N, C-alpha and C positions, 0 to 999 in steps of 0.2 A: 576171907568175905568169898562171892557167889559161889561158894563152892555147886549148894545144890541147884543152881543153873545151868555152871559149869556141862554138869554131870548129865541138868537133859535137854542139855544142849547137845554132847556127846555122844548118848539116846538118840537122837532125832538123827543125830550124821551119820551112827550107823547103821542107822532102819535107808536114808535115802541113797551108802553108799551101796547096799545091799539089793534094793532095789534098782539102781540103773545097773547094775556090774549084772543080772540078770538078764537085763533086757540088751546088753550091747557091751562087754566087759569091758574091750578096745576103747568108749567111748568115755567110761570113770571119770569121771576128771574129781572125783569128791576123796580121792585119798591126797590130792596135792592140799588143800586144806586145808584138811590134818594134819599134814606135812608145812604147814602158813603158820596157822597158830599153833603149833608144839605144844610154844614157851609156856602157849594156858594149862596141857595136860601136867602137872605137876602133883598129885596128886599116885596115891597107890588106888583106890579104888577108881582115879578118871583112867589109869593107865590099862586094868587092868581089862576095865570092861570095854577099848575100843582098843587097843592096841594090836589085838588078835584077829579079829572081828574089820579093822579096816587094813593097819597097813599089810599084815600078816597074808591077808587072805589075799591080795593087789601085788605082794610080790612070789605068790608061791608058784609060779611060772616065769617068772622074772628074774635078770641081776639083783643081787640084793647084796653089795655090796655098801648101798645106804645103813643097813643094818652092822654092818664093820664101822663106821664113820661112827654110828653115833653109840655105838660100845666103848668106842673109844676115847668120847667126846668127857671134857669134864663136866657134865653135871648131871646128879644123878638118876634122873627123872626121863630124860636121854638114854642112859643105858638102860633100866632099866621097860624103856619099849621097842630098846633093840632087845630083849629077851624075852618078855612077853611075845611080841611079835610071833616069835616061833614057835609059839603054842600052833597059833591052826595050820602047821608045816606034821 
């Protein structure tokens, strides 16, 4: 239920992230919301359209240990977020 609404929300979140990242990457907090609501990112298209653009972009020049934690989690969608985020690199 609510799949299209969540997808639209992720499109908006991705746009907000990009806008904030262009202005001042250090002050961009949208990635925190993505991690906080990651339990709602639980379908192929939800992960594939958001993980590289938000989490991957944020981690480009930062410690990527979160990706190892997500990859080791016992949750298919966290695993996929970790893998697909690397497409940004």
